[in-house]
C-alpha positions in Angstrom: 20.9 10.3 -6.3 17.9 12.2 -7.8 17.1 9.0 -9.8 17.0 6.9 -6.6 14.7 9.4 -4.9 12.5 9.5 -7.9 12.4 5.7 -7.9 11.4 5.6 -4.2 8.7 8.1 -4.8 7.3 6.3 -7.8 7.4 2.9 -6.0 5.6 4.4 -3.0 2.9 6.0 -5.1 2.4 2.8 -7.0 1.9 0.8 -3.8 -0.5 3.4 -2.5 -2.5 3.3 -5.8 -2.7 -0.5 -5.6 -3.9 -0.4 -2.0 -6.5 2.1 -2.9 -7.5 0.1 -6.0 -7.8 -3.0 -3.8 -10.2 -1.3 -1.5 -12.3 0.0 -4.3 -12.4 -3.3 -6.1 -13.4 -5.1 -3.0 -16.4 -2.8 -2.7 -17.7 -3.0 -6.2 -16.4 -6.3 -7.7 -16.9 -9.9 -6.8 -13.9 -11.8 -5.6 -13.6 -14.2 -8.6 -12.7 -11.5 -11.2 -9.1 -11.7 -12.6 -8.4 -8.0 -12.0 -9.3 -8.3 -8.3 -7.4 -11.5 -7.9 -4.3 -10.0 -9.5 -4.4 -6.9 -7.4 -5.0 -9.0 -4.3 -1.9 -11.1 -5.0 0.2 -8.0 -5.0 -1.4 -6.3 -2.0 -2.2 -9.1 0.4 1.5 -9.8 1.3 1.6 -6.2 2.6 -1.7 -6.4 4.4 -1.5 -9.9 6.1 1.2 -9.1 8.6 -0.7 -6.0 9.7 -3.9 -8.0 10.1 -2.4 -9.9 12.9 -2.3 -6.7 14.9 -5.3 -4.8 13.6 -8.6 -6.6 13.9 -11.7 -5.5 12.0 -13.8 -3.0 13.8 -17.6 -3.6 13.3 -16.8 -5.5 10.1 -14.6 -2.8 8.7 -11.0 -3.6 7.9 -8.8 -0.6 8.6 -5.6 -2.4 7.5 -5.3 -0.7 4.1 -5.5 2.7 5.8 -2.7 1.8 8.1 -0.7 0.3 5.2 -1.1 3.5 3.2 0.0 5.6 6.2 3.0 3.3 6.7 4.1 3.5 3.0 3.8 7.3 3.1 5.9 7.4 6.3 8.6 5.1 4.9 8.7 7.1 1.7 9.1 10.3 3.6 11.9 8.9 5.8 13.8 7.4 2.8 13.5 10.6 0.7 14.6 12.8 3.6 17.5 10.5 4.2 18.5 10.3 0.5 18.1 14.1 0.0 20.9 14.7 2.6 23.4 13.2 0.2 22.4 15.3 -2.9 
């Protein structure tokens, strides 16, 4: 069970890292670079459903922040649930 908990934690941290990297790359790198395209292909399927509900505010997209909070919440719930069975 500890292995499953560790897997959930690593997966959540990886998703949060990729979301944060996506935000940083969008600030400092043009959209045609392979690194930015690769990260966007991974992250955009997570962000697109949220963008239907969260519109940009003064040109700032807060969707990655909400996605990071959601990933952290899901991780906390899963780890708490799995820890009961250890």
